[in-house]
C-alpha positions in Angstrom: 0.0 0.0 0.0 1.4 3.4 -1.0 2.2 5.6 2.0 1.5 9.3 2.2 3.8 11.7 4.3 3.4 15.3 5.4 6.7 17.0 6.3 6.3 20.3 8.0 9.1 22.7 7.7 9.9 20.9 4.5 11.3 23.6 2.3 14.8 23.8 3.9 17.3 22.1 6.2 16.4 18.9 7.8 12.7 19.1 6.6 13.8 19.3 2.9 16.3 16.4 3.3 13.6 14.3 5.0 11.0 15.0 2.4 13.5 14.0 -0.4 14.6 11.0 1.5 11.1 9.8 2.0 10.1 10.6 -1.6 13.0 8.6 -2.9 12.1 5.6 -0.6 8.6 5.5 -2.3 6.5 7.7 -0.1 4.1 10.1 -1.6 5.2 13.4 0.1 3.7 16.7 0.8 6.3 19.3 1.5 4.9 21.7 4.0 6.2 25.3 3.9 5.4 28.6 5.7 7.0 31.4 3.8 9.4 29.6 1.4 7.0 28.7 -1.4 9.5 29.0 -4.2 11.9 26.6 -2.4 9.2 24.1 -1.5 7.8 24.1 -5.1 11.3 23.7 -6.6 12.0 20.7 -4.3 8.7 19.2 -5.3 9.3 19.7 -9.0 12.9 18.1 -8.7 11.4 15.1 -7.0 8.8 14.6 -9.6 11.5 14.9 -12.2 13.0 11.8 -10.4 9.5 10.0 -10.8 8.7 10.7 -7.2 5.2 11.7 -6.0 5.7 15.1 -4.3 3.7 18.2 -3.9 4.2 21.5 -1.9 1.6 22.7 0.4 1.4 25.9 2.5 0.9 25.3 6.3 1.2 27.7 9.1 1.6 25.5 12.1 0.7 28.3 14.4 -2.9 28.5 12.8 -5.2 25.5 13.3 -7.3 26.5 10.3 -4.2 26.5 8.1 -3.2 23.1 9.3 -6.7 21.8 8.7 -6.8 23.3 5.2 -3.3 21.9 4.4 -4.3 18.4 5.5 -7.3 18.5 3.2 -5.3 19.6 0.2 -2.9 16.9 0.9 -5.8 14.3 1.2 -7.1 15.4 -2.1 -3.7 15.2 -3.9 -1.9 12.2 -2.4 -4.2 10.7 0.2 -4.6 11.1 3.9 -1.2 11.1 5.5 -0.4 8.0 7.5 3.1 9.5 8.2 3.7 12.9 9.9 7.2 14.3 10.2 7.1 17.5 12.3 10.2 19.5 11.5 8.9 23.0 11.5 10.8 25.1 14.2 12.4 28.3 15.2 15.4 29.1 17.3 16.7 32.2 19.1 19.9 33.1 21.1 19.3 35.4 24.0 20.3 35.9 27.6 17.7 34.5 29.8 17.0 37.9 31.4 16.5 39.5 27.9 13.9 37.1 26.8 10.6 38.7 26.4 7.1 37.2 26.8 6.8 37.5 23.0 10.1 35.6 22.4 9.1 32.8 24.8 5.5 32.5 23.3 6.8 32.6 19.7 9.2 29.6 20.2 6.5 27.6 22.1 3.8 28.4 19.6 5.8 27.1 16.7 8.0 24.4 18.3 5.6 22.8 20.7 2.0 23.9 19.8 2.9 23.4 16.1 3.4 19.7 16.9 0.2 19.6 19.0 -1.9 21.1 16.2 -0.6 19.1 13.4 -0.7 15.8 15.3 -4.2 16.4 16.6 -5.6 17.3 13.2 -3.9 14.3 11.4 -4.9 11.8 14.2 -8.6 11.1 13.3 -7.7 9.5 10.0 -4.9 7.5 11.6 -7.2 6.3 14.4 -9.8 5.3 11.8 -7.2 3.3 9.9 -5.7 1.8 13.0 -2.2 2.6 11.9 0.1 5.6 11.6 3.6 7.0 12.3 4.5 10.4 13.8 8.1 11.6 13.9 9.0 14.8 15.8 12.2 16.8 15.7 13.7 18.0 19.0 17.3 18.9 19.8 20.1 17.6 22.0 19.7 20.9 23.8 16.2 19.8 24.7 17.8 16.9 26.5 20.5 18.8 28.4 19.7 22.5 28.3 21.6 25.2 26.4 23.1 28.5 27.7 21.7 31.5 26.0 19.0 29.4 24.5 16.9 28.4 27.5 13.5 29.0 25.8 14.6 27.1 22.7 15.9 24.2 25.0 12.7 24.3 27.0 10.5 24.1 23.9 12.5 21.1 22.6 12.4 19.4 25.9 8.6 19.8 25.8 8.5 18.2 22.3 10.4 15.2 23.7 8.0 14.8 26.6 5.0 15.2 24.4 6.4 12.6 22.0 6.9 10.0 24.7 3.4 10.7 26.1 1.7 10.3 22.7 3.7 7.0 22.1 2.1 5.5 25.3 -1.4 6.9 24.5 -1.5 6.0 20.8 0.3 2.7 20.8 -2.7 0.6 21.5 -4.3 2.2 18.4 -1.4 1.1 16.1 0.2 4.5 15.9 3.9 4.8 16.6 5.5 8.1 17.9 9.2 8.7 17.9 11.5 11.6 18.1 14.9 12.5 16.6 17.1 14.6 18.6 19.7 16.2 16.3 23.1 17.6 17.4 24.8 20.5 15.6 23.5 20.3 12.1 24.7 22.7 9.5 21.5 24.4 8.3 20.2 28.0 7.9 19.4 27.8 11.6 23.0 27.3 12.7 24.7 29.4 10.0 24.5 32.5 12.3 26.9 30.8 14.8 29.7 31.6 12.5 32.6 29.4 11.3 34.7 29.7 14.4 31.8 28.5 16.7 30.8 25.8 14.3 34.5 24.6 14.1 34.7 24.4 17.9 31.4 22.5 18.2 32.7 20.1 15.5 35.8 19.4 17.5 33.6 18.3 20.5 32.1 15.5 18.5 33.9 12.2 18.4 33.2 12.0 14.7 35.0 15.3 14.2 32.4 17.1 12.2 29.0 18.7 12.5 26.0 17.0 11.0 24.3 17.4 7.6 20.6 17.5 7.1 20.9 14.2 5.2 22.2 12.5 8.4 19.1 13.4 10.2 16.8 12.5 7.3 18.2 8.9 7.3 17.3 8.6 10.9 13.8 9.9 10.2 13.4 7.5 7.3 14.2 4.6 9.6 11.6 5.7 12.1 9.0 6.1 9.3 9.8 2.6 7.8 8.7 -0.9 8.6 12.3 -1.5 9.8 11.2 0.3 12.9 7.8 -1.5 13.3 8.5 -2.4 16.9 10.0 1.0 17.9 8.0 3.8 19.6 8.4 6.2 22.3 12.1 6.6 21.6 14.4 9.6 21.2 17.0 8.8 18.6 20.1 11.1 19.0 21.8 12.1 15.7 24.7 14.0 17.1 28.0 12.4 16.0 28.7 11.1 19.5 28.5 14.6 21.2 28.6 14.0 24.9 25.3 15.2 26.5 
């Protein structure tokens, strides 16, 4: 049976790599984007050129109506998603005492409530079918905390707790929920750290480098595939051995 996947935050970074990886593995993939329409559509077009079934779909994970509308468009084009990969996220570096209520609320609205809204809207069809797979994307900083990123780390810690809780609740219904916890991955989100900081972080990883989006995408593919049919409630660290 053909499988349909929705990847939020799919226009760039880990999300784009995950969407491409799933499509090439035979999934019909909806590439969710917020503001990067051109990038999402270009990725979808390039995958279709490889004879993959891919589409771009606008989705604002902070707006339930947008999530609902996006899922309906996906259902009409590729079928109701039985696989949900929740990559949409934002980050910010600030001293704790400088974080505003707006800063805090923004990170939690996207990183945590975005997962909540998307999963909640996709679940009825998964429950009806008695099967489904949800993969969330956290961060190693959500496991151990991060200086000058306390609100980001807190939001990703919440994603981990939510994922583990959903795995327990939804397992009896045939729905698996897992989380990937990336280390330092070289994407637009980390580009602002600068080469010196990125180099220092690479030296801390036993593998001697920072990660690539494709490294995380392969872990996501595993968690979405039948190879992980007996895996749920897990946090899969993809961090090059970074000690956390």
